N, CA, C, O and CB atoms as a CASP TS submission, in Angstrom:
PFRMAT TS
TARGET T0000
AUTHOR 0000-0000-0000
METHOD Language model
MODEL 1
PARENT N/A
ATOM      1  N   ARG     1      79.266  80.566 100.280  1.00  0.00           N
ATOM      2  CA  ARG     1      78.090  80.956  99.870  1.00  0.00           C
ATOM      3  C   ARG     1      77.923  81.042  98.228  1.00  0.00           C
ATOM      4  O   ARG     1      76.820  81.238  97.716  1.00  0.00           O
ATOM      5  CB  ARG     1      77.863  82.217 100.546  1.00  0.00           C
ATOM      6  N   ARG     2      79.183  80.868  97.423  1.00  0.00           N
ATOM      7  CA  ARG     2      78.561  81.087  96.258  1.00  0.00           C
ATOM      8  C   ARG     2      78.440  79.843  95.260  1.00  0.00           C
ATOM      9  O   ARG     2      78.134  80.026  94.082  1.00  0.00           O
ATOM     10  CB  ARG     2      79.244  82.164  95.670  1.00  0.00           C
ATOM     11  N   GLU     3      78.726  78.410  95.847  1.00  0.00           N
ATOM     12  CA  GLU     3      77.906  77.584  95.067  1.00  0.00           C
ATOM     13  C   GLU     3      77.576  76.336  96.380  1.00  0.00           C
ATOM     14  O   GLU     3      78.079  76.023  97.460  1.00  0.00           O
ATOM     15  CB  GLU     3      78.819  77.013  93.475  1.00  0.00           C
ATOM     16  N   LEU     4      76.672  75.989  95.703  1.00  0.00           N
ATOM     17  CA  LEU     4      75.957  74.728  96.461  1.00  0.00           C
ATOM     18  C   LEU     4      75.217  73.753  96.152  1.00  0.00           C
ATOM     19  O   LEU     4      74.072  73.862  95.713  1.00  0.00           O
ATOM     20  CB  LEU     4      75.294  74.995  97.196  1.00  0.00           C
ATOM     21  N   GLU     5      75.956  72.468  96.407  1.00  0.00           N
ATOM     22  CA  GLU     5      75.569  71.504  95.389  1.00  0.00           C
ATOM     23  C   GLU     5      74.418  70.623  96.359  1.00  0.00           C
ATOM     24  O   GLU     5      74.650  70.341  97.535  1.00  0.00           O
ATOM     25  CB  GLU     5      77.040  70.531  94.735  1.00  0.00           C
ATOM     26  N   ILE     6      73.363  70.312  95.766  1.00  0.00           N
ATOM     27  CA  ILE     6      72.323  69.437  96.491  1.00  0.00           C
ATOM     28  C   ILE     6      72.285  68.053  95.925  1.00  0.00           C
ATOM     29  O   ILE     6      72.722  68.011  94.775  1.00  0.00           O
ATOM     30  CB  ILE     6      70.879  70.047  96.388  1.00  0.00           C
ATOM     31  N   SER     7      71.769  66.574  96.556  1.00  0.00           N
ATOM     32  CA  SER     7      71.713  65.682  96.073  1.00  0.00           C
ATOM     33  C   SER     7      70.067  64.993  96.497  1.00  0.00           C
ATOM     34  O   SER     7      69.368  65.112  97.503  1.00  0.00           O
ATOM     35  CB  SER     7      72.985  65.070  96.403  1.00  0.00           C
ATOM     36  N   GLY     8      69.945  64.492  95.625  1.00  0.00           N
ATOM     37  CA  GLY     8      68.132  63.730  95.999  1.00  0.00           C
ATOM     38  C   GLY     8      67.372  64.735  95.768  1.00  0.00           C
ATOM     39  O   GLY     8      66.500  64.938  96.612  1.00  0.00           O
ATOM     40  N   CYS     9      67.436  65.520  94.775  1.00  0.00           N
ATOM     41  CA  CYS     9      66.585  66.006  94.041  1.00  0.00           C
ATOM     42  C   CYS     9      65.686  65.379  93.130  1.00  0.00           C
ATOM     43  O   CYS     9      66.221  64.813  92.176  1.00  0.00           O
ATOM     44  CB  CYS     9      67.115  66.689  93.551  1.00  0.00           C
ATOM     45  N   GLU    10      64.202  65.346  93.219  1.00  0.00           N
ATOM     46  CA  GLU    10      63.268  65.065  92.236  1.00  0.00           C
ATOM     47  C   GLU    10      62.885  65.744  91.520  1.00  0.00           C
ATOM     48  O   GLU    10      62.486  65.196  90.493  1.00  0.00           O
ATOM     49  CB  GLU    10      62.438  64.709  92.497  1.00  0.00           C
ATOM     50  N   GLY    11      62.779  67.024  91.564  1.00  0.00           N
ATOM     51  CA  GLY    11      62.208  68.182  90.376  1.00  0.00           C
ATOM     52  C   GLY    11      62.632  69.138  90.774  1.00  0.00           C
ATOM     53  O   GLY    11      63.150  69.201  91.889  1.00  0.00           O
ATOM     54  N   LEU    12      62.524  70.172  89.946  1.00  0.00           N
ATOM     55  CA  LEU    12      62.058  71.693  90.021  1.00  0.00           C
ATOM     56  C   LEU    12      60.541  72.202  90.193  1.00  0.00           C
ATOM     57  O   LEU    12      59.598  71.859  89.480  1.00  0.00           O
ATOM     58  CB  LEU    12      62.483  72.301  88.766  1.00  0.00           C
ATOM     59  N   GLU    13      60.500  73.021  91.201  1.00  0.00           N
ATOM     60  CA  GLU    13      59.211  73.314  91.769  1.00  0.00           C
ATOM     61  C   GLU    13      59.276  74.621  91.222  1.00  0.00           C
ATOM     62  O   GLU    13      58.222  75.061  90.762  1.00  0.00           O
ATOM     63  CB  GLU    13      58.970  73.164  93.381  1.00  0.00           C
ATOM     64  N   SER    14      60.437  75.441  91.164  1.00  0.00           N
ATOM     65  CA  SER    14      60.251  76.807  90.857  1.00  0.00           C
ATOM     66  C   SER    14      61.543  77.590  90.555  1.00  0.00           C
ATOM     67  O   SER    14      62.289  77.400  91.516  1.00  0.00           O
ATOM     68  CB  SER    14      59.545  77.424  91.959  1.00  0.00           C
ATOM     69  N   TYR    15      62.176  78.436  89.588  1.00  0.00           N
ATOM     70  CA  TYR    15      63.365  78.759  89.683  1.00  0.00           C
ATOM     71  C   TYR    15      63.392  80.238  88.895  1.00  0.00           C
ATOM     72  O   TYR    15      62.858  80.614  87.851  1.00  0.00           O
ATOM     73  CB  TYR    15      64.257  77.596  89.143  1.00  0.00           C
ATOM     74  N   GLY    16      64.253  80.901  89.865  1.00  0.00           N
ATOM     75  CA  GLY    16      64.443  82.896  89.369  1.00  0.00           C
ATOM     76  C   GLY    16      65.818  83.080  90.519  1.00  0.00           C
ATOM     77  O   GLY    16      66.221  82.438  91.488  1.00  0.00           O
ATOM     78  N   GLY    17      66.156  84.060  89.952  1.00  0.00           N
ATOM     79  CA  GLY    17      67.616  84.712  90.418  1.00  0.00           C
ATOM     80  C   GLY    17      67.551  84.711  91.881  1.00  0.00           C
ATOM     81  O   GLY    17      68.530  84.414  92.566  1.00  0.00           O
ATOM     82  N   GLU    18      66.353  85.057  92.397  1.00  0.00           N
ATOM     83  CA  GLU    18      66.417  85.424  93.923  1.00  0.00           C
ATOM     84  C   GLU    18      65.721  84.237  94.734  1.00  0.00           C
ATOM     85  O   GLU    18      65.385  84.513  95.886  1.00  0.00           O
ATOM     86  CB  GLU    18      65.600  86.921  94.246  1.00  0.00           C
ATOM     87  N   ARG    19      65.383  82.520  94.109  1.00  0.00           N
ATOM     88  CA  ARG    19      64.708  81.829  94.684  1.00  0.00           C
ATOM     89  C   ARG    19      64.646  80.942  93.650  1.00  0.00           C
ATOM     90  O   ARG    19      64.194  81.157  92.525  1.00  0.00           O
ATOM     91  CB  ARG    19      63.643  82.344  95.246  1.00  0.00           C
ATOM     92  N   VAL    20      65.172  79.827  94.126  1.00  0.00           N
ATOM     93  CA  VAL    20      64.987  78.401  93.984  1.00  0.00           C
ATOM     94  C   VAL    20      64.566  77.483  94.655  1.00  0.00           C
ATOM     95  O   VAL    20      64.926  77.200  95.797  1.00  0.00           O
ATOM     96  CB  VAL    20      65.744  77.980  93.792  1.00  0.00           C
ATOM     97  N   VAL    21      63.576  76.810  93.848  1.00  0.00           N
ATOM     98  CA  VAL    21      62.624  75.747  95.010  1.00  0.00           C
ATOM     99  C   VAL    21      62.873  74.234  94.266  1.00  0.00           C
ATOM    100  O   VAL    21      62.559  74.021  93.095  1.00  0.00           O
ATOM    101  CB  VAL    21      60.462  76.204  95.078  1.00  0.00           C
ATOM    102  N   LEU    22      63.458  73.287  95.107  1.00  0.00           N
ATOM    103  CA  LEU    22      63.431  71.968  94.902  1.00  0.00           C
ATOM    104  C   LEU    22      62.559  71.231  95.491  1.00  0.00           C
ATOM    105  O   LEU    22      62.219  71.433  96.657  1.00  0.00           O
ATOM    106  CB  LEU    22      64.428  71.505  95.127  1.00  0.00           C
ATOM    107  N   ARG    23      62.075  70.256  94.736  1.00  0.00           N
ATOM    108  CA  ARG    23      61.305  69.117  95.578  1.00  0.00           C
ATOM    109  C   ARG    23      62.343  67.907  95.573  1.00  0.00           C
ATOM    110  O   ARG    23      63.138  67.378  94.796  1.00  0.00           O
ATOM    111  CB  ARG    23      59.709  68.616  94.827  1.00  0.00           C
ATOM    112  N   LEU    24      61.865  67.761  96.944  1.00  0.00           N
ATOM    113  CA  LEU    24      62.742  66.582  97.603  1.00  0.00           C
ATOM    114  C   LEU    24      61.950  65.581  97.997  1.00  0.00           C
ATOM    115  O   LEU    24      60.748  65.810  98.137  1.00  0.00           O
ATOM    116  CB  LEU    24      63.554  66.960  98.820  1.00  0.00           C
ATOM    117  N   CYS    25      62.477  64.288  98.248  1.00  0.00           N
ATOM    118  CA  CYS    25      61.814  63.123  98.675  1.00  0.00           C
ATOM    119  C   CYS    25      60.811  63.214  99.967  1.00  0.00           C
ATOM    120  O   CYS    25      59.733  62.644 100.136  1.00  0.00           O
ATOM    121  CB  CYS    25      62.880  62.163  98.936  1.00  0.00           C
ATOM    122  N   ASP    26      61.536  64.140 100.845  1.00  0.00           N
ATOM    123  CA  ASP    26      60.911  64.799 102.118  1.00  0.00           C
ATOM    124  C   ASP    26      60.268  66.125 102.275  1.00  0.00           C
ATOM    125  O   ASP    26      59.936  66.640 103.343  1.00  0.00           O
ATOM    126  CB  ASP    26      61.827  64.875 102.992  1.00  0.00           C
ATOM    127  N   GLY    27      60.075  66.819 100.592  1.00  0.00           N
ATOM    128  CA  GLY    27      59.572  68.045 100.709  1.00  0.00           C
ATOM    129  C   GLY    27      59.984  69.163 100.212  1.00  0.00           C
ATOM    130  O   GLY    27      61.097  68.713  99.943  1.00  0.00           O
ATOM    131  N   LEU    28      60.034  70.052  99.919  1.00  0.00           N
ATOM    132  CA  LEU    28      60.817  71.303  99.258  1.00  0.00           C
ATOM    133  C   LEU    28      61.652  72.084 100.180  1.00  0.00           C
ATOM    134  O   LEU    28      61.578  72.534 101.323  1.00  0.00           O
ATOM    135  CB  LEU    28      59.837  72.335  98.636  1.00  0.00           C
ATOM    136  N   LEU    29      62.657  72.047  98.982  1.00  0.00           N
ATOM    137  CA  LEU    29      63.835  72.814  99.655  1.00  0.00           C
ATOM    138  C   LEU    29      63.975  74.165  99.067  1.00  0.00           C
ATOM    139  O   LEU    29      64.045  74.313  97.847  1.00  0.00           O
ATOM    140  CB  LEU    29      65.222  72.061  99.490  1.00  0.00           C
ATOM    141  N   THR    30      64.026  75.364 100.078  1.00  0.00           N
ATOM    142  CA  THR    30      64.072  76.708  98.994  1.00  0.00           C
ATOM    143  C   THR    30      65.225  77.266  99.470  1.00  0.00           C
ATOM    144  O   THR    30      65.520  77.135 100.658  1.00  0.00           O
ATOM    145  CB  THR    30      62.749  77.911  99.009  1.00  0.00           C
ATOM    146  N   ILE    31      66.113  78.042  98.488  1.00  0.00           N
ATOM    147  CA  ILE    31      67.094  78.347  98.685  1.00  0.00           C
ATOM    148  C   ILE    31      67.112  79.897  97.933  1.00  0.00           C
ATOM    149  O   ILE    31      66.953  80.057  96.723  1.00  0.00           O
ATOM    150  CB  ILE    31      67.952  77.249  98.322  1.00  0.00           C
ATOM    151  N   ASP    32      67.334  80.963  98.897  1.00  0.00           N
ATOM    152  CA  ASP    32      67.131  82.632  98.577  1.00  0.00           C
ATOM    153  C   ASP    32      68.641  83.115  98.634  1.00  0.00           C
ATOM    154  O   ASP    32      69.664  82.900  99.284  1.00  0.00           O
ATOM    155  CB  ASP    32      66.054  83.595  99.889  1.00  0.00           C
ATOM    156  N   GLY    33      68.204  83.864  97.614  1.00  0.00           N
ATOM    157  CA  GLY    33      69.576  84.521  97.573  1.00  0.00           C
ATOM    158  C   GLY    33      69.651  85.573  96.193  1.00  0.00           C
ATOM    159  O   GLY    33      68.591  85.954  95.696  1.00  0.00           O
ATOM    160  N   SER    34      70.732  85.930  95.721  1.00  0.00           N
ATOM    161  CA  SER    34      70.980  86.881  94.840  1.00  0.00           C
ATOM    162  C   SER    34      71.501  86.067  93.709  1.00  0.00           C
ATOM    163  O   SER    34      72.281  85.159  93.999  1.00  0.00           O
ATOM    164  CB  SER    34      71.883  87.965  95.358  1.00  0.00           C
ATOM    165  N   GLY    35      71.105  86.307  92.157  1.00  0.00           N
ATOM    166  CA  GLY    35      71.806  85.966  90.973  1.00  0.00           C
ATOM    167  C   GLY    35      71.847  84.309  91.276  1.00  0.00           C
ATOM    168  O   GLY    35      72.772  83.672  90.773  1.00  0.00           O
ATOM    169  N   LEU    36      71.217  83.870  91.793  1.00  0.00           N
ATOM    170  CA  LEU    36      70.935  82.260  91.616  1.00  0.00           C
ATOM    171  C   LEU    36      70.877  81.795  90.319  1.00  0.00           C
ATOM    172  O   LEU    36      70.071  82.110  89.444  1.00  0.00           O
ATOM    173  CB  LEU    36      69.638  81.805  92.195  1.00  0.00           C
ATOM    174  N   VAL    37      71.981  80.863  90.258  1.00  0.00           N
ATOM    175  CA  VAL    37      72.009  80.296  88.478  1.00  0.00           C
ATOM    176  C   VAL    37      72.000  78.538  89.194  1.00  0.00           C
ATOM    177  O   VAL    37      72.475  78.182  90.272  1.00  0.00           O
ATOM    178  CB  VAL    37      74.089  80.927  87.111  1.00  0.00           C
ATOM    179  N   LEU    38      71.189  77.580  88.008  1.00  0.00           N
ATOM    180  CA  LEU    38      71.451  76.746  88.312  1.00  0.00           C
ATOM    181  C   LEU    38      72.510  76.175  87.261  1.00  0.00           C
ATOM    182  O   LEU    38      72.223  76.383  86.082  1.00  0.00           O
ATOM    183  CB  LEU    38      70.414  76.233  88.624  1.00  0.00           C
ATOM    184  N   THR    39      73.594  75.544  87.500  1.00  0.00           N
ATOM    185  CA  THR    39      74.631  75.515  86.781  1.00  0.00           C
ATOM    186  C   THR    39      74.917  73.733  86.245  1.00  0.00           C
ATOM    187  O   THR    39      75.607  73.341  85.304  1.00  0.00           O
ATOM    188  CB  THR    39      75.803  76.258  87.735  1.00  0.00           C
ATOM    189  N   SER    40      74.049  72.865  87.306  1.00  0.00           N
ATOM    190  CA  SER    40      73.893  71.469  86.415  1.00  0.00           C
ATOM    191  C   SER    40      72.610  70.627  87.094  1.00  0.00           C
ATOM    192  O   SER    40      72.308  70.627  88.288  1.00  0.00           O
ATOM    193  CB  SER    40      75.489  70.404  86.509  1.00  0.00           C
ATOM    194  N   PHE    41      72.273  70.266  86.547  1.00  0.00           N
ATOM    195  CA  PHE    41      71.230  68.819  86.726  1.00  0.00           C
ATOM    196  C   PHE    41      71.120  67.518  86.365  1.00  0.00           C
ATOM    197  O   PHE    41      70.382  67.121  85.463  1.00  0.00           O
ATOM    198  CB  PHE    41      70.257  68.930  86.324  1.00  0.00           C
ATOM    199  N   SER    42      71.815  66.845  87.025  1.00  0.00           N
ATOM    200  CA  SER    42      71.886  65.638  86.695  1.00  0.00           C
ATOM    201  C   SER    42      72.021  64.619  87.456  1.00  0.00           C
ATOM    202  O   SER    42      72.936  64.554  88.276  1.00  0.00           O
ATOM    203  CB  SER    42      72.584  65.562  86.042  1.00  0.00           C
ATOM    204  N   CYS    43      70.893  63.424  87.252  1.00  0.00           N
ATOM    205  CA  CYS    43      70.843  62.344  88.143  1.00  0.00           C
ATOM    206  C   CYS    43      70.642  62.530  89.660  1.00  0.00           C
ATOM    207  O   CYS    43      71.378  62.058  90.526  1.00  0.00           O
ATOM    208  CB  CYS    43      71.973  61.690  87.961  1.00  0.00           C
ATOM    209  N   GLY    44      69.764  63.133  89.821  1.00  0.00           N
ATOM    210  CA  GLY    44      69.038  63.857  91.077  1.00  0.00           C
ATOM    211  C   GLY    44      70.165  64.743  91.896  1.00  0.00           C
ATOM    212  O   GLY    44      70.129  64.825  93.124  1.00  0.00           O
ATOM    213  N   ASN    45      71.105  65.356  91.142  1.00  0.00           N
ATOM    214  CA  ASN    45      72.524  66.318  92.093  1.00  0.00           C
ATOM    215  C   ASN    45      72.187  67.569  91.211  1.00  0.00           C
ATOM    216  O   ASN    45      71.812  67.463  90.043  1.00  0.00           O
ATOM    217  CB  ASN    45      74.701  65.644  91.887  1.00  0.00           C
ATOM    218  N   MET    46      72.322  68.547  91.744  1.00  0.00           N
ATOM    219  CA  MET    46      71.864  70.029  91.286  1.00  0.00           C
ATOM    220  C   MET    46      73.085  70.464  91.898  1.00  0.00           C
ATOM    221  O   MET    46      73.669  69.799  92.753  1.00  0.00           O
ATOM    222  CB  MET    46      70.299  70.799  91.865  1.00  0.00           C
ATOM    223  N   ILE    47      73.552  71.787  91.386  1.00  0.00           N
ATOM    224  CA  ILE    47      74.433  72.766  91.589  1.00  0.00           C
ATOM    225  C   ILE    47      73.876  74.330  91.616  1.00  0.00           C
ATOM    226  O   ILE    47      73.833  74.966  90.563  1.00  0.00           O
ATOM    227  CB  ILE    47      75.402  72.555  90.568  1.00  0.00           C
ATOM    228  N   VAL    48      73.565  74.762  92.536  1.00  0.00           N
ATOM    229  CA  VAL    48      73.040  76.294  92.816  1.00  0.00           C
ATOM    230  C   VAL    48      74.355  77.122  92.773  1.00  0.00           C
ATOM    231  O   VAL    48      75.274  76.907  93.564  1.00  0.00           O
ATOM    232  CB  VAL    48      72.204  76.516  94.424  1.00  0.00           C
ATOM    233  N   CYS    49      74.410  78.332  91.559  1.00  0.00           N
ATOM    234  CA  CYS    49      75.397  79.118  91.854  1.00  0.00           C
ATOM    235  C   CYS    49      75.287  80.790  92.058  1.00  0.00           C
ATOM    236  O   CYS    49      74.635  81.317  91.157  1.00  0.00           O
ATOM    237  CB  CYS    49      76.211  78.797  90.900  1.00  0.00           C
ATOM    238  N   GLY    50      75.715  81.555  92.902  1.00  0.00           N
ATOM    239  CA  GLY    50      75.095  82.457  93.255  1.00  0.00           C
ATOM    240  C   GLY    50      75.578  82.867  94.882  1.00  0.00           C
ATOM    241  O   GLY    50      76.305  82.247  95.658  1.00  0.00           O
ATOM    242  N   GLU    51      74.908  84.076  95.029  1.00  0.00           N
ATOM    243  CA  GLU    51      74.962  84.620  96.887  1.00  0.00           C
ATOM    244  C   GLU    51      73.841  83.917  97.557  1.00  0.00           C
ATOM    245  O   GLU    51      72.699  84.301  97.304  1.00  0.00           O
ATOM    246  CB  GLU    51      74.626  86.544  97.247  1.00  0.00           C
ATOM    247  N   VAL    52      74.004  83.064  98.271  1.00  0.00           N
ATOM    248  CA  VAL    52      73.066  82.043  98.908  1.00  0.00           C
ATOM    249  C   VAL    52      72.897  82.804 100.126  1.00  0.00           C
ATOM    250  O   VAL    52      73.945  83.286 100.554  1.00  0.00           O
ATOM    251  CB  VAL    52      73.631  80.449  99.129  1.00  0.00           C
ATOM    252  N   GLU    53      71.668  83.079 100.912  1.00  0.00           N
ATOM    253  CA  GLU    53      71.423  84.255 101.941  1.00  0.00           C
ATOM    254  C   GLU    53      70.546  82.719 102.575  1.00  0.00           C
ATOM    255  O   GLU    53      71.061  82.493 103.670  1.00  0.00           O
ATOM    256  CB  GLU    53      70.403  86.188 101.364  1.00  0.00           C
ATOM    257  N   ARG    54      69.741  81.924 102.356  1.00  0.00           N
ATOM    258  CA  ARG    54      68.926  81.395 103.287  1.00  0.00           C
ATOM    259  C   ARG    54      68.903  79.864 102.753  1.00  0.00           C
ATOM    260  O   ARG    54      68.862  79.606 101.549  1.00  0.00           O
ATOM    261  CB  ARG    54      67.480  82.189 103.384  1.00  0.00           C
ATOM    262  N   ILE    55      68.924  79.186 103.446  1.00  0.00           N
ATOM    263  CA  ILE    55      68.127  77.863 102.615  1.00  0.00           C
ATOM    264  C   ILE    55      67.067  77.473 104.020  1.00  0.00           C
ATOM    265  O   ILE    55      67.149  77.722 105.222  1.00  0.00           O
ATOM    266  CB  ILE    55      69.518  76.158 102.020  1.00  0.00           C
ATOM    267  N   SER    56      66.189  76.832 103.269  1.00  0.00           N
ATOM    268  CA  SER    56      64.765  76.186 104.474  1.00  0.00           C
ATOM    269  C   SER    56      64.254  74.877 103.662  1.00  0.00           C
ATOM    270  O   SER    56      63.878  74.771 102.495  1.00  0.00           O
ATOM    271  CB  SER    56      63.008  77.560 104.703  1.00  0.00           C
ATOM    272  N   LEU    57      64.352  74.121 104.483  1.00  0.00           N
ATOM    273  CA  LEU    57      63.573  72.625 104.259  1.00  0.00           C
ATOM    274  C   LEU    57      62.149  72.707 104.858  1.00  0.00           C
ATOM    275  O   LEU    57      62.030  73.071 106.028  1.00  0.00           O
ATOM    276  CB  LEU    57      64.412  71.271 105.087  1.00  0.00           C
ATOM    277  N   GLY    58      60.908  72.344 104.015  1.00  0.00           N
ATOM    278  CA  GLY    58      59.863  72.052 104.562  1.00  0.00           C
ATOM    279  C   GLY    58      59.039  71.369 103.908  1.00  0.00           C
ATOM    280  O   GLY    58      59.484  70.957 102.837  1.00  0.00           O
ATOM    281  N   GLY    59      57.667  71.004 104.228  1.00  0.00           N
ATOM    282  CA  GLY    59      56.546  70.402 103.417  1.00  0.00           C
ATOM    283  C   GLY    59      56.001  71.410 102.637  1.00  0.00           C
ATOM    284  O   GLY    59      54.918  70.903 102.344  1.00  0.00           O
ATOM    285  N   GLU    60      56.029  72.614 102.047  1.00  0.00           N
ATOM    286  CA  GLU    60      55.061  73.451 101.716  1.00  0.00           C
ATOM    287  C   GLU    60      55.984  74.422 101.222  1.00  0.00           C
ATOM    288  O   GLU    60      56.977  74.913 101.760  1.00  0.00           O
ATOM    289  CB  GLU    60      54.066  73.858 102.793  1.00  0.00           C
ATOM    290  N   GLU    61      55.309  74.672  99.728  1.00  0.00           N
ATOM    291  CA  GLU    61      56.449  75.965  99.407  1.00  0.00           C
ATOM    292  C   GLU    61      56.115  77.370  99.671  1.00  0.00           C
ATOM    293  O   GLU    61      55.064  77.889  99.295  1.00  0.00           O
ATOM    294  CB  GLU    61      56.815  76.053  97.898  1.00  0.00           C
ATOM    295  N   PRO    62      56.817  77.826 100.171  1.00  0.00           N
ATOM    296  CA  PRO    62      56.488  79.198 100.704  1.00  0.00           C
ATOM    297  C   PRO    62      56.035  79.948  99.946  1.00  0.00           C
ATOM    298  O   PRO    62      56.465  80.029  98.795  1.00  0.00           O
ATOM    299  CB  PRO    62      57.386  79.858 101.199  1.00  0.00           C
ATOM    300  N   GLU    63      55.013  80.713 100.421  1.00  0.00           N
ATOM    301  CA  GLU    63      53.832  81.459  99.761  1.00  0.00           C
ATOM    302  C   GLU    63      54.327  83.098  99.066  1.00  0.00           C
ATOM    303  O   GLU    63      54.030  83.444  97.922  1.00  0.00           O
ATOM    304  CB  GLU    63      52.565  81.665 101.105  1.00  0.00           C
ATOM    305  N   ASP    64      55.062  83.883  99.968  1.00  0.00           N
ATOM    306  CA  ASP    64      56.008  84.737  99.382  1.00  0.00           C
ATOM    307  C   ASP    64      56.907  84.591  98.457  1.00  0.00           C
ATOM    308  O   ASP    64      57.892  83.916  98.760  1.00  0.00           O
ATOM    309  CB  ASP    64      56.569  85.098 100.077  1.00  0.00           C
ATOM    310  N   ARG    65      56.835  85.107  97.242  1.00  0.00           N
ATOM    311  CA  ARG    65      58.191  84.094  96.092  1.00  0.00           C
ATOM    312  C   ARG    65      58.470  85.960  96.263  1.00  0.00           C
ATOM    313  O   ARG    65      59.424  86.496  95.700  1.00  0.00           O
ATOM    314  CB  ARG    65      57.661  82.832  93.707  1.00  0.00           C
TER
END
């Protein structure tokens, strides 16, 4: 729960210490937690470090940030 590596990222929708929203080819990937930090973003691969509490994949960005 301290490091998450994601491939296939097309972009970053929003970024904060408690929520990161990534754009994938299939929709949005939302990572919720605490102390979230992007440590790498290269060639569609991203590494997020911190306390990951929840990961959700969906077509729309969550309304409550």
